[in-house]
C-alpha positions in Angstrom: 54.5 -13.3 1.1 52.7 -16.1 -0.8 50.9 -19.2 0.1 49.1 -21.9 -1.9 47.5 -25.3 -1.3 45.7 -27.7 -3.6 44.2 -31.1 -4.0 43.9 -33.5 -7.0 41.5 -36.4 -7.5 41.0 -39.0 -10.3 38.4 -41.7 -10.7 36.4 -43.8 -13.0 32.7 -44.6 -13.2 32.3 -47.3 -15.8 33.5 -45.9 -19.1 33.5 -42.4 -17.7 36.9 -41.1 -16.5 37.1 -38.0 -14.3 39.9 -35.8 -13.2 39.7 -32.7 -11.0 42.2 -30.3 -9.3 41.5 -27.4 -7.0 44.2 -24.8 -5.8 43.7 -21.9 -3.5 46.4 -19.1 -3.2 47.0 -15.8 -1.5 49.7 -13.2 -1.5 50.6 -10.0 0.3 52.9 -7.7 -1.6 54.7 -4.4 -1.0 56.1 -2.1 -3.7 54.2 -4.0 -6.5 54.7 -2.6 -10.0 51.6 -2.5 -12.2 51.0 -1.0 -15.7 48.3 1.7 -15.8 47.0 3.3 -19.0 47.0 7.1 -18.6 46.5 10.1 -20.8 44.4 10.7 -23.9 46.5 8.2 -25.9 46.4 5.4 -23.3 50.1 4.9 -23.0 51.1 2.4 -20.4 52.9 3.8 -17.3 54.7 1.7 -14.7 53.2 2.6 -11.3 54.2 1.5 -7.8 51.6 0.1 -5.5 52.7 0.4 -1.9 50.5 -2.5 -0.6 48.5 -5.1 -2.5 46.8 -8.3 -1.6 45.6 -11.2 -3.8 43.2 -14.1 -3.0 42.3 -16.6 -5.6 41.3 -20.1 -6.6 41.9 -22.3 -9.6 39.6 -25.1 -10.6 40.4 -27.6 -13.3 38.3 -30.6 -14.4 38.2 -33.1 -17.2 35.8 -35.8 -18.2 36.2 -38.5 -20.9 33.6 -40.9 -22.1 34.6 -43.1 -25.0 35.3 -40.7 -27.9 34.1 -37.5 -26.1 36.2 -35.2 -24.0 35.3 -32.2 -21.9 37.8 -29.9 -20.2 36.8 -27.0 -17.9 39.2 -24.5 -16.3 38.3 -21.6 -14.0 40.3 -19.0 -12.2 38.7 -16.6 -9.7 40.8 -13.7 -8.5 40.4 -10.9 -6.0 43.4 -8.6 -6.3 43.2 -5.4 -4.3 45.0 -2.1 -4.0 45.5 -1.4 -0.3 47.4 1.8 -0.6 44.3 4.0 -0.6 43.3 2.6 2.8 46.6 3.2 4.6 47.1 6.0 7.0 45.2 7.2 10.1 41.7 8.6 10.2 40.1 6.2 7.7 36.9 4.9 9.2 35.7 2.9 6.2 37.6 2.2 3.0 36.8 0.0 0.0 40.0 -1.2 -1.6 39.8 -1.0 -5.4 40.7 -3.8 -7.7 44.2 -3.9 -9.1 44.2 -3.0 -12.8 44.7 -5.6 -15.5 43.7 -8.6 -13.3 40.4 -10.2 -14.3 38.2 -11.5 -11.5 36.9 -14.4 -13.6 38.5 -16.4 -16.3 36.7 -19.5 -17.7 37.9 -21.8 -20.4 35.7 -24.6 -21.7 36.9 -27.0 -24.4 34.8 -30.0 -25.8 36.0 -32.5 -28.4 34.8 -35.7 -30.1 36.6 -38.3 -32.1 35.3 -40.1 -35.2 37.9 -42.6 -36.2 41.1 -40.7 -37.0 39.3 -37.4 -37.0 38.8 -35.3 -33.8 36.8 -32.0 -33.8 36.7 -29.5 -31.0 34.9 -26.3 -29.9 36.1 -23.9 -27.2 34.9 -20.9 -25.2 37.1 -18.4 -23.3 35.3 -15.9 -21.0 37.2 -13.1 -19.2 35.3 -10.6 -17.0 35.6 -8.3 -14.0 38.8 -6.4 -15.0 39.5 -2.7 -14.4 42.0 -0.4 -16.1 42.7 2.3 -13.5 44.0 2.5 -10.0 40.7 3.4 -8.3 38.6 0.8 -10.2 36.3 3.3 -12.1 37.2 2.2 -15.6 35.7 -1.2 -16.1 36.8 -3.3 -19.0 33.8 -5.1 -20.7 33.6 -8.8 -20.4 35.1 -10.7 -23.3 33.8 -13.9 -24.8 35.9 -15.6 -27.5 35.2 -18.9 -29.2 37.4 -21.3 -31.2 36.9 -24.4 -33.2 39.3 -26.9 -34.8 39.9 -30.4 -36.2 42.8 -32.7 -36.5 43.2 -35.8 -38.7 45.7 -38.6 -38.3 46.4 -39.9 -41.8 45.8 -43.6 -41.7 48.1 -44.6 -44.6 51.0 -42.5 -43.3 51.5 -43.3 -39.6 52.9 -40.3 -37.7 51.4 -37.7 -40.0 48.8 -35.4 -38.4 46.9 -32.6 -40.3 45.2 -29.9 -38.2 43.1 -26.7 -38.7 42.3 -24.3 -35.9 40.0 -21.2 -36.1 40.5 -18.7 -33.3 38.1 -15.9 -32.5 35.6 -17.8 -34.6 33.0 -15.0 -34.6 35.5 -12.3 -35.4 34.9 -10.2 -32.2 37.0 -7.0 -32.5 35.4 -4.3 -30.3 33.6 -3.9 -27.0 31.4 -1.1 -25.6 32.9 1.0 -22.8 31.2 3.5 -20.5 32.7 6.9 -21.5 32.4 10.3 -19.8 29.9 11.4 -22.5 28.2 8.1 -23.2 29.2 4.6 -24.5 32.1 4.3 -26.8 33.4 1.3 -28.8 37.0 0.4 -28.6 39.1 -2.6 -29.8 39.2 -5.5 -27.4 42.6 -6.2 -25.8 44.4 -8.5 -23.4 45.3 -7.7 -19.8 47.7 -5.0 -20.9 45.2 -3.6 -23.5 47.3 -4.9 -26.3 44.8 -5.3 -29.3 43.7 -8.9 -29.9 43.5 -10.2 -33.5 40.2 -10.9 -35.2 39.4 -14.3 -36.7 42.4 -16.3 -37.7 42.7 -19.7 -39.2 45.8 -21.8 -38.7 46.6 -24.9 -40.8 49.4 -27.2 -39.8 51.0 -30.6 -40.7 53.1 -32.5 -38.2 55.1 -35.7 -38.7 56.6 -37.7 -35.8 58.4 -41.0 -35.8 
């Protein structure tokens, strides 16, 4: 069972243009399949969750003032494993978080245009994620930044040159709490697939 509802608004205050959207959602699932890393080598194993619930909200906003633009997107998620609380005789039970689902995901992107040139800077923050079924293995928060620029060539209409630097500060590892102390491991996505270090992309696009 799933349900969601949202609202969208748009307005203008002088030269300032504003847009906002808010969405709330909830789900109740049975026999949910999640991937859990198990064993010394951390291989993913498909695991059945008998009962799981999810509550969340998505907020998206944009502001534009002349040549400046700001875009902010946030997702808050509370996804719980209810299997451990099923059955009789349970007086109090704290349902652990589902693995691989971050509680907070924030993306901020700011840009500014100077004639045919637009430069941008972005931040992506992910936190509150666990990697096991009982919520004991906490994945460290991840903060990645990016920057880029695009240039519309004046003497060749339709030609755009762009450069984009991802993971600007080359973040590759994070500190985890291990059984014998802190350990450093490569950062990864929701499925612990290793993320690349700093990468620079250069592109040219021509449209008519």
